[in-house]
C-alpha positions in Angstrom: 46.8 150.4 -32.7 43.5 151.5 -34.6 41.4 150.2 -32.2 43.1 151.7 -29.4 43.2 155.2 -30.9 39.4 155.0 -32.0 38.3 154.3 -28.5 40.7 157.1 -27.2 38.8 159.5 -29.3 35.6 158.1 -27.3 34.3 155.6 -29.8 33.6 151.8 -29.2 35.7 150.6 -31.9 35.3 146.8 -32.7 37.6 144.7 -35.6 35.7 143.2 -38.2 36.4 141.5 -41.3 36.2 143.5 -44.2 33.9 140.9 -46.0 31.4 141.0 -42.9 31.3 145.1 -43.1 28.8 145.7 -45.5 25.9 143.5 -43.9 26.9 145.2 -40.4 26.6 148.4 -42.0 23.3 147.8 -43.9 21.7 146.2 -40.4 23.2 149.0 -38.4 25.2 146.7 -36.1 28.3 149.2 -36.9 27.6 153.0 -37.8 30.6 153.4 -39.3 33.9 152.3 -40.7 37.5 153.2 -41.0 39.1 152.4 -44.8 41.2 153.8 -47.7 38.9 155.1 -50.5 39.8 152.0 -52.6 38.3 149.7 -50.0 35.3 151.8 -49.5 34.6 151.9 -53.7 35.6 148.2 -54.2 33.2 146.8 -51.2 30.5 149.4 -52.4 30.2 150.4 -48.8 28.7 153.8 -50.3 25.2 151.9 -50.6 25.0 151.4 -47.1 26.6 154.3 -45.9 25.0 157.7 -46.3 28.3 160.1 -45.2 32.1 159.9 -45.3 34.5 162.2 -43.7 38.4 162.5 -44.9 39.5 163.5 -41.3 43.4 163.0 -41.8 43.4 161.1 -38.4 46.3 158.6 -39.5 49.3 158.6 -41.6 50.3 155.6 -43.6 53.6 155.8 -44.9 54.2 154.2 -48.3 57.8 152.4 -48.7 59.0 151.5 -51.9 61.4 148.7 -52.3 63.6 147.2 -55.1 66.1 144.7 -55.5 69.7 146.0 -55.7 70.4 144.0 -58.9 67.2 146.0 -60.4 68.2 149.2 -58.8 71.7 148.9 -60.2 70.4 148.1 -63.7 68.7 151.8 -63.7 70.0 154.7 -65.1 71.3 157.4 -63.3 68.2 159.4 -64.1 65.8 157.0 -63.4 67.0 156.5 -60.0 67.2 160.3 -59.5 63.3 160.4 -60.9 62.3 157.5 -58.1 64.3 158.8 -55.4 62.5 162.5 -56.2 
């Protein structure tokens, strides 16, 4: 999906393992990457990538799941806080 999306916007997107990305950016085998800030920070991509754009081009929903046995043990106030 992401490869098709970026190619549709005119890029030449290629899949690459995150473990290979630092050296690919460093050697200019690739000229950009798309990852969450947490990955950019953890992998230190800022050492080999001069610019970072926050484009809002994708939305990844966060799903919060809980076992019914856990949920049923919560107070009504706690369940309401989680739902809000």
